[in-house]
N, C-alpha and C positions, 0 to 999 in steps of 0.2 A: 491496620492501614494507619493508626499514629506514627509507628515505629516505620512503616514504609516512605512517608511523607517527612519526615526526620531526616533522611538519605539527603534529602534538596540542602541539607544544611551543612554537608559532608563534600567536603572539596575531590574524596576518591567518587563521586560521582554527580553532581551536580554540573563541573566542566562538559562531559559526556550528556548526560540530557539537554542542557544548552544546546552545545553542536548541534546534537539530532534534531534538535526543536528546529533553529535554523537552517540546518539545509531539510528537509523536510517542508519548512514553510516556504522557502524559495521558489525546491524541485514544483510543490503544488502551485505559488505566485506566476511561476514561466507557464508551467503547461493549461493552470487556468486561462489565463490569459491568453496563450497563443489560439487553444481548441477551440474560443468563444468567438474569437475575435475569424477567424474558419468562416466555423457554423450561424453566425449570425453576419458578417460580411462579407463573405466570399462567394462559400456556395450557398446553392439555392434550392437543393435536391434530396431529400431525408437518405436515399440507398448513397450521393455522394457524400454526405454529412459523417454520416454512418463507416462508409470505407475510408475514409480520411483518420478517424476517431482509430477503427484497427486497424491501421498500419501507424499513427504513432503511438500505439499500446505497442504492438509487435519488436519495431524499436525500442522500445524502452525495456522489452523484456530479454532480447538476444544477445545482448552481451553477459547475463544471466546463464546463458547457454557455454558461451564460452572464455568465460574468468575466472566463472567463479568456485572454483577448482582450484587454479592458481591464484586468488584468492583468502581461501581459509591454508593453504600447503604457506604463507607466506605470512597470516598470519599468527599462526602456530608456531614460526619459525624464526622471529623478528619480532621487537616492539611494539606492539600494537599502537599505541602510543603516536610511537611516531608515523606510522601508516595514517593512521586517523589526517595528522597537519601534513601528508603529503597530499592526499585526497583530499583536506578542504582547500591544498595552495591550486590543485587542478580545478577546484569550481568558480573558484576566478576567472580563468579562460574559458571555461566552459560559458558562463552569463557572459561573459564579452562576445562570444558566437551568437547565444544568444539574444544578445540586448540591440547588437545590433541587427538582425534578421527583424526584430518585431520594429527597430525605427526603420527598416526600407520597406517593410509594408503596410505601413503605419501611412510614409510618402509614397503609397501609389505601386509602388515593385514589388507586387503580391505575389509571383514567382517567386524568384531573386529568394524573397521577405520568408516564404516559403519553407526554404530547404536551409537557408540558415538556419531557423528554427526547428526542422526537421532534425538536422546534425546536432544540436544543445541538445533535446531529446533521446539522442542515440548515445553521444558524450555525457550524461545525464544517469542512464543506463550503468556504461564505464562507471562512475562514481557508485553508483545501489548496491553494482555488484562486489564491489570493493571493501566498502562501508559497512554492508550489511553482514557478514560473518562479525565483525568486529563488534555490533552494535551488542550482540547479544555474547557472544566470548569472551565479553575482556567482563563483564557483569560477575562471572564466578571468584574473577584474581582479586576483584575489589570493593566484594560484597561478601557476608557472613550467607550459611549454606539457607539459614532463614529470613533473611532479607532478598534472596534473590528473585523469588516470584515477584517479591513486592516491587521490586529493581525492573523487570519485566514486566509488568503493568504499568509502574509510569512512565518507561520509556513506549510501550505501544502509547499511554496515554497522550503523551506527547505528541509523538507522530501525528496523530485521529485532532489534535486541539491544533496543531499546526497546519493541519491541509482547513478544518475550517476559518484557520484567518487570514489564510493565502488563497480561500476559495470564495472567501467574503473583498478581499481587496483585490484579488484580482475580477471578479465581478464588477466590480464598479470602479477599479484605479483604468486613469486612462493609458493606453497601448504607449507613451511618452514616461512618461510617468513611474510605468512598471518596470521599465526597463532602466532606467539609474535604479527603484527600489533593490530589484535580484542583485547589482556589482555592489552597493552597500553592502544588503547581507552576507555577500559574500564574506566581504573581505571584514566584515564581525565574524562571520562563524571561523575565521580562520585563528583572528585576537582568539578567541573560547578555545580552541584548538587546543592550545599556548600551555594553556592551564592543565589538559588531562593528564595525572602520573602515570609515570611508566607503568609497562604491563609488558615486563618481559619475558621471553623465550623462557615454560616449565621443563617440556623434557626434551630427551632428545632433537638435535640439527638434523632437519631432515631434504634428505635430496630431493628439491623442487622438478615436478617434470611442467615443461612450457609448451606440453604438445596440449591443445583444449579438447580430446577429443580423445584421449587416450587416460591422461590426467582422469578426466571427469570418470568417467565407465570405471578408473581405480577407486575415484571418493564414491560413489555411490555403490559400489559390490564393497566395499570395504565397511560403509555403516548398514545399509537398506538389511543384510542379513543378522544386526540382532533384532530382534523382535521388538522390541518394546520402540528402536529407533524405529522399526520398519511399519510401524502402527501410526507413530503419530505425523512423522511424512508424507504419510500415504493421505490420514485425515486432513493433514494440512493442505496438502497438494487439491485437496478437494473442494478446500473450505475457495483455494484463490480459482481454482478451475470457475465457481459458483460465481468470484468474482471478477473476472475480470470479464466474463458474460454481460456481469450488471451495469460495470463497467463503462463498454463498449455499445449496449444499448439505450441507458441510462440519457443523455444527453439530449440523442435524435427522441427519443419518447416524451421526455419533458416539451420539448419544439413542437411536435408534428402532433402526438398523442392527448396531450393536457395542453396544449396549444397556450405553453407560458414565455414570459420571455426572459432573457438571461440574469437577470435579477431574480426575476422569482426559483429560478436552475440552484441559480446562488441561494439561495435562501433556507433550497432542502438539498444540499449538500452539505452545505452547512449544518442541516439539524442532523443527519446525516453521522456526520462527522461529530457532532456532540454523542451522541449516542454510543459512537464506537468508544469513546471515550473512555465515558459513563460505564459503559459494560466492561472495562479492561479495569476500573478500580472496583466496581462492585464484586467481581468474580473472585478477587486477592480477598475483600471483604468478606462473602462465605465459607471461600478455603480457609481463611485465616492467617494463610503464607504458607499454608502444605502445597508439593505440585502435586496436583489428582486431575486425573479425567471425568471426577464419579460426575459429573452436573455437562458433561459434554454433549452426553446422548439427548437431554430433553433441551438442552440451549439450542441445538440446530435443527431440532424437529418445532422447536417453537418458530427459530429462525425461517423454516418453510412454508410454516402456515401463516406467520406475513408478509410473507412472499406472496402467496395467495390472494390475498387478502388486496393487496396492492396490484395484485395483476384484475381482480373482476371491477373496483375500484377504478379502474382505467377504462375498463371498456363501459362503462358508464357515464366515463364523462361528459360534463355538456362541454363542448366545443366552441371558441369566444368566435365571435360574431368572422366571415373569410377575411381573411387581408389584415385581421390584426394580433393578437397575438396579447392574453394577460400578464397585467403587471402586475409587481407583490399585493395592492390592495384588493385588485378583483379579484385574485387567485384568491385571498382567505378568505370571503367578501362570499364567495362560491359551494355553492351544497358540495356537502361529502369534503370540504378541501381540508378540515378537519381532523378524519380519519386519511387521509390519504397522509395528512403527515405524521397522525401517530403509527400508521402502518408501517412508514418509512423509517423514524425512531424507532421501534421495536425491531426489527430487520438490524438494525445498527447494533444495539443493547444486545441482543443478544446473540450476533457475531462477535463482537469483544469478548459477552463471554466462554465463550465457545474455544477462538484459536489462543490466549493471551497463556492457559493454561498446557500448550502444547508446546507452542516455544517455551518454553521453562522445560518439558522435560529434554529437551536436545543441549540444554545448558549444562542440564544435574546431575543425568543422569551418565555422564561421559568426565573418563579424564581432563582435567584444565588444561593439558597441553593439547586436547583434539578433539576443544569443543567449536574452536573455527569450522575447522575441517568441517565436521557433523553440521552445524549452521551451515556451511556451503554449499556442502552435499541436499541439503536440504531444498536450499536456494534455486539449483540446477533442476532437481525432480517440479518442484516449484514453476518454474520456469516452462519445460516442459507441458505442465498441465496449462496453465494459463495460455500459451498456444494451442492447443489443444481446443479449447476454450472462445479462444478467438475465429479459432477455424471454423469450428464447430455452429458460432454464430455467424457468420458470414455463409455457411451453407444451406442455414436455417430458411437465411434472407431470400438467398436465390433461390430457395423450393418458397417464397411464398410464405412463409412462416411470419405473421407479425410481432410484432415488442412485446406484445401482450402476453403473447403463447410462449412465449422464450422464456418469459417471466417463468411459467409456472414448469417448461425445461427445466429451469435452476430448483424448482421448488420441490422437483422429483429426485433431482440429486441427495435433498437434505438427508434423506434415511440411509443411502450407502453412507456416510459423515457420520450417520449416529450410531450406525454400527461399528465401522471403526472405531469409533474413539468407547463405547463399550468392550471392547474388545479391549482394550490399549487400556481401561479399568482395571478387566478385570488381569488383565498380563501384570498389573504393576501396582492395582491399590489395594 
């Protein structure tokens, strides 16, 4: 871990780390402000709130379907640092659109504001589709082989610490102030991106296909026939299917089942983010820098156990008096609140421990000129899995399945992820 943390002193890693951190922070700050404004200020119906969250999630996922293959090809053909700077320049324009939506909605023109904010969510999906393959694929070019797992863990930790800070600020920040902050952070992120060292193409130049469907199919078929990549991508995709369900269910569940206000919701998401960051760092310490899936099965099974515990706690939760919501202090003072918080942290820590080594598999077991396309193939499959998860949530809601029972569906998927991780461990360790 000392070696991994020492990377933060190196120019070959620090600018990428900070750029990723600022991008994740800005993305999450904007989405937190948008979703909480919609749930607590615009909608007053649990189904509408869940539908809005699901629609916003789908908009963010769609670009991964259409653009990940192109993003992977471009990243493996051109200087990755140059693409990062182009993406960060685009982020400034995206945040101008998003900030305008926030201000218009705050001024009372909610429909027009929501349209602009959802457009920004779509464009942020495009931003992430192009940046996603690079943030992992660039690591083997700038880091030594025994540093890649540690670097991957730090990038994941930075992502979730950024989610933590973005969530906390988004939950307490006024809409008009958030509109200013997202613009400033986008500009700072662009400045930092100028310091990322070059990461030039290492293999032969590719013939780039701009057809999103054929290029995606070729990318996936060219990757998934490799057994270790197939198992790693399937395990990650199952993880993000569960993640999509939790993302969509959690906000309405916090308001309508735990009867908590937006500040309590902010606290819980913040604790969740800390947990994932801790899990990301902890697994690197356990594995001592070696890429391995040996802790994967136990981690995801433990995650399932914590999800079951959280579901059971939600069922017996004492609702706030009619017409009111718990604030932070009354929530914490409520019986079993400590158990709710511990179960959320447990889900997050074990989830971080499960997924970080799997991402390291994608970048350390292929040639350096194929890493971006490998991560892009993973992103396409992940997007499909998250879409299935989002559709599944809506189907369960239509069938009358409560959020508490939807959590049990997620828990039931954990043994499948554990089996995939175990097969990967047998195949590669």
